[in-house]
Backbone as a ProteinNet text record, in pm:
[ID]
protein_1_A
[PRIMARY]
MPLIYKICTEGEWRDAERLGQFIGSNVDKADGFIHFSTAEQAEETARKHFAGQTGLVLVTVDTEKLTGDLRWEESRGGALFPHLYEPLGVGAVKAVQPLPLDDDGRHVFP
[TERTIARY]
4845.6	4893.4	4831.4	4769.4	4732.3	4836.2	4795.5	4862.1	4848.7	4930.2	4866.6	4984.6	4964.8	5008.8	5041.9	5168.6	5188.8	5243.4	5221	5268.6	5333.3	5457.4	5526.9	5644.2	5722.5	5811	5912.7	6001	6102.6	6225.5	6247.4	6340.2	6347.6	6179.8	6156.7	6175.3	6144.6	6177.9	6353.1	6405.4	6577.3	6622.2	6587.8	6629.4	6548.3	6455.4	6414.4	6505.5	6569.3	6656.5	6783.2	6811.7	6939.7	6931.5	6836.3	6808.4	6810.9	6682.4	6686.2	6536.9	6476.1	6323.4	6246.3	6151.3	6041.5	6010.4	6056.4	5988.2	5889	5825.3	5698	5777.7	5636.5	5672	5634.4	5637.4	5606.4	5477.2	5360.1	5206.3	5177.1	5267.7	5291.6	5360	5478.5	5514.5	5445.2	5379.1	5291.4	5176.5	5080.9	4978.8	5051.3	5148.7	5219.5	5210.2	5188.2	5165.1	5198	5204.2	5227.6	5106	5050.1	4930.1	4947.5	4900	4883.5	4742	4681.4	4568.5	4548	4410.2	4403.8	4467.7	4447.1	4442.7	4323.3	4194.3	4063.2	4109.2	4157.2	4118.5	4237.4	4410.5	4491.5	4431.7	4405.6	4370.4	4311.3	4171	4143.4	4246.4	4334.9	4438.2	4524	4528	4632.7	4572.9	4431.7	4363.2	4330	4358.2	4254.8	4419.8	4530	4636.7	4752.6	4736.4	4876.3	4860.6	4734.4	4699.3	4740.1	4802.3	4898	5054.6	5085.5	5239.2	5328.8	5399.1	5527.5	5617.6	5692.4	5823.6	5776.4	5667.3	5599.2	5613.5	5628.1	5619	5541.5	5489.2	5366.1	5436.7	5463.5	5524	5430.6	5463.5	5338.8	5418.4	5340.6	5353.2	5311.5	5363.4	5315.3	5293.7	5140.1	5120.7	5193.1	5204.2	5215.1	5382.7	5420.5	5583.7	5636.6	5497	5517.1	5510.9	5620.6	5646.1	5584.6	5542.9	5483.6	5325.1	5280	5166.3	5053.5	5048.1	4924.2	4792.1	4696.3	4563.8	4484.7	4397.4	4296.8	4181.5	4187.6	4157.7	4019.8	3937.1	3805	3882.2	3842.1	3887.7	3785.6	3827.6	3707.6	3600.5	3480.8	3362.9	3294.2	3442.3	3372.4	3487.5	3564.5	3604.5	3730.4	3811.6	3874.9	3999.9	4114.5	4264.3	4350.9	4461.6	4593.3	4696	4694.6	4746	4911.3	5027.8	5138.8	5202.3	5211.3	5272.9	5405.8	5490.5	5630	5704.2	5835.2	5853.3	5837.6	5815.3	5802.5	5942.5	5995.5	6069.3	6107.8	6183.1	6249.8	6184.8	6210.3	6207.1	6054	5947.8	5816.7	5783.9	5862.9	5800.7	5820.8	5708.6	5700.8	5775.8	5759	5759.8	5726.6	5807	5837.5	5813.7	5673.1	5691.1	5652.9	5709	5647.1	5545.9	5487.3	5345.5	5362	5341.1	5364	5225.1	5213.5	5096.8	5067.1	4925.2	4905.3	4892	4809.7	4793.5	4703.7	4589.2	4532.3	4557	4699.5	4723.9	4706.2	4644	4613.7	4713.2	4736.3	4880.5	4803.6	4876.8	4888.7	4913.8	4835.5	4886.7	4888.1	5001.6	5063.2	4937.5
10984.5	10893.9	10841.5	10722.1	10676.9	10658.8	10687.6	10693.5	10592.9	10491.8	10442	10479.9	10457.8	10485.3	10352.6	10398.7	10308.3	10333.5	10307.4	10387.7	10268.2	10313.9	10260.8	10331.7	10245.1	10321.2	10373.5	10502.6	10561.3	10434.9	10341.6	10254	10168.6	10119.9	10023.1	10093.5	10228.1	10285	10297.4	10315.1	10352.5	10207.6	10078.1	9974.2	9963.2	9998.6	9964.9	10036.9	10164.6	10263.7	10177.1	10141.1	10029	9943.5	9875.9	9766.6	9750.2	9883.3	9931.6	9856.9	9808.1	9779.8	9772	9771.8	9737.3	9636.4	9536.2	9375.1	9370.9	9471.1	9480.1	9495.3	9515.1	9551	9393.3	9341.2	9227.3	9177.3	9253.3	9226.2	9180.5	9272.2	9268.3	9119.1	9092.5	8941.1	8856.5	8857.8	8752.4	8739.4	8840.6	8824.2	8760.1	8806.2	8707.2	8832.2	8967.1	9097.7	9228	9323.1	9429.1	9543.9	9561.5	9675.1	9823.9	9834.9	9959	10068	10163.2	10235.5	10342.3	10386.4	10517.2	10597.7	10715.8	10860.7	10886.1	10811	10807.6	10746.6	10629.3	10509.2	10541.1	10621.8	10631.8	10652.4	10775.2	10840	10732.4	10657.4	10547.6	10450.1	10397.7	10297	10346.5	10459.7	10523.7	10500	10555.3	10545.6	10387.4	10313.7	10169	10084.6	10081	10032.5	10087.1	10202.4	10292.8	10406.6	10395	10493.1	10554.9	10652.9	10715.7	10667.3	10584.8	10565.6	10668.3	10710.1	10772.9	10779.2	10833.4	10785.1	10680.1	10749.8	10692.7	10803.6	10683.5	10786.6	10733.9	10827.5	10814.8	10761.5	10702.4	10643.3	10654.7	10792.6	10780.9	10691.3	10613.5	10523.2	10522.8	10543.5	10582.9	10434.6	10417	10259.7	10205	10332.3	10318.6	10261.1	10300.1	10244.2	10123	10046.1	9924.4	9830.8	9733.1	9619.3	9511.8	9480	9355.9	9358.2	9238.4	9197.4	9265	9375.7	9470.8	9411.4	9430.4	9333.7	9423	9496.2	9546.3	9446.7	9426.2	9293.5	9362.5	9325	9324.9	9348.6	9451.5	9409.6	9468.4	9584.2	9660.7	9685.9	9621.8	9716.3	9687.6	9552.3	9542.1	9649.8	9760	9800.9	9740.3	9825.2	9764.8	9798.2	9731.9	9758.2	9715.8	9800.3	9759.6	9700	9545.4	9494.5	9450.7	9455.7	9405.1	9236.7	9189.6	9063.9	9026.3	9149.6	9128.8	9237.6	9268.2	9366.6	9499.4	9604.1	9706.1	9777.7	9849.7	9893.9	10007.5	10059.3	10250.3	10322.3	10275.9	10356.4	10396.6	10301.7	10345.2	10475.9	10480.7	10574.7	10728.4	10782	10958.7	11016.8	11021	11057.5	10990.1	11038.7	11033.2	11110.3	11088.5	11231	11213.8	11279.5	11235.5	11218.1	11165.2	11135.3	11157.5	11291	11331.1	11338.8	11310.4	11320.7	11474.7	11500.8	11664.8	11599.6	11757.2	11750.6	11646.4	11580.5	11512.6	11384.4	11373.1	11238.1	11165.2	11243.9	11161.9	11226.6	11131	11172.2	11257.8	11358.8	11453	11406.8	11422	11367.6	11551.3	11500.7	11630.7	11637.5
13665.8	13711	13821.7	13851.9	13932.9	14100.4	14185.6	14284.2	14405.6	14458.1	14594.5	14724.9	14803.5	14970.1	15017.5	15080.9	15195.6	15315.2	15443.5	15551.1	15614.4	15683.8	15705.5	15826.5	15892.2	15973.1	15890.8	15937.8	15880.2	15887	15976	15989.7	15846	15811.6	15765.2	15614.5	15611	15456.3	15424.8	15580.2	15511.5	15475.7	15564.9	15479.1	15322	15296.3	15177.7	15048.8	15099.7	15035.7	15028.1	15125.4	15112.1	15006.5	15009.2	14960.8	14802.7	14771.6	14633.4	14627.9	14762	14696.4	14913.2	14854.9	15013.3	14995.4	15113.3	15124.9	15167.2	15261	15318.1	15529.3	15575.3	15707.1	15766	15861.8	15964.6	15906.8	15875.3	15848.7	15711	15632.9	15462.5	15444	15533.9	15499.9	15550.1	15667.3	15742.7	15601.3	15548.3	15456.4	15311.1	15254.8	15163.4	15042	15091.5	15007.7	15036.1	14987.8	15065	15038.5	15177.1	15178.1	15154.1	15059.5	14997.3	15039.7	15000	15029.6	14911.5	14884.1	14800.9	14897.7	14833.5	14874.9	15005	14921.2	15033.2	15126.3	15156.3	15230.5	15324.6	15283.5	15390.9	15526.4	15577.2	15657.5	15777.5	15702.6	15797.8	15844.4	15704.2	15716.3	15870.4	15845.5	15949.7	16121.8	16075.6	16263.7	16267.8	16181.6	16235.2	16278.5	16194.1	16221.6	16310.9	16281.6	16319.9	16413.7	16510.8	16620.7	16689	16678.9	16781.3	16743.3	16682.6	16670	16555	16665.4	16576.1	16513.1	16441.5	16333.6	16193.6	16172.1	16051.3	15959.9	15773.8	15683.2	15586.6	15509.8	15387.9	15254.5	15205.2	15093	14955.7	14882.6	14729.1	14629.5	14555.1	14483.8	14365	14211.3	14087.1	14027.1	14027.6	13989.7	13836.5	13771.2	13605	13639.5	13707.8	13722.7	13801.2	13851.4	13931.9	13762.6	13799.8	13748.4	13762.5	13876.1	13932.2	13988.7	13992.8	14053.3	14104.9	14093.7	14178.1	14133	14260.4	14244.2	14342.6	14299	14386	14414.6	14590.4	14634.1	14768.1	14746.2	14835.5	15008.7	15048.1	15217.2	15318.9	15368.7	15477.8	15419.6	15478.4	15415.8	15281.6	15198.4	15056	14974.9	14993	14939.7	14875.2	14787.5	14703.3	14730.1	14791.9	14822.4	14746.1	14692.5	14637.7	14749.7	14641.1	14703.8	14610.5	14638.8	14582.2	14603.8	14500.6	14558	14516.4	14491.1	14491.1	14588.4	14599.1	14669.5	14570.7	14661.8	14586.3	14530.6	14383.1	14377.1	14392.1	14466.4	14481.1	14361.8	14245.5	14132	14109.8	14167.6	14138.3	14279.7	14309.2	14458	14410.7	14377	14350.5	14463.5	14631.8	14754.7	14874	14959.8	15111.1	15190.1	15257.7	15352.8	15490.2	15585.1	15725.4	15768.1	15852.8	15899.8	16039.5	16101.7	16188.8	16314.1	16433.8	16505.9	16535.4	16538.2	16613.2	16731.4	16767.3	16939	16998.6	16883.9	16927.3	16909.4	16883.5	16833.4	16702.4	16588.3	16514.1	16390	16286.8	16185.1	16111.2	16076.5	16017.7	15837.4	15742.6	15612.1	15533.6	15439.6	15378.2	15270.3
[MASK]
++++++++++++++++++++++++++++++++++++++++++++++++++++++++++++++++++++++++++++++++++++++++++++++++++++++++++++++

């Protein structure tokens, strides 16, 4: 099962659970799609966009359970990143795990 990952705040995810869907962070809304990363891209995404930020979760999404418009589009350095052009239904989520910081301020991935 192909998996993709979303980093967001705990509060954003609590809102998603209440609504039954994740409508995206402010950056996602501004860009018109929800940004995701592959397993290989997630740590770099955390470093570049969430450095030192606490209160984050890592949302694991099963792409086979997505019903919407998932596109793989070129981004950083020509790499393809998954972008979802509609809200993420919580039924496609396999896991939500905390993304704490280590003593050096780097995120610790599960």
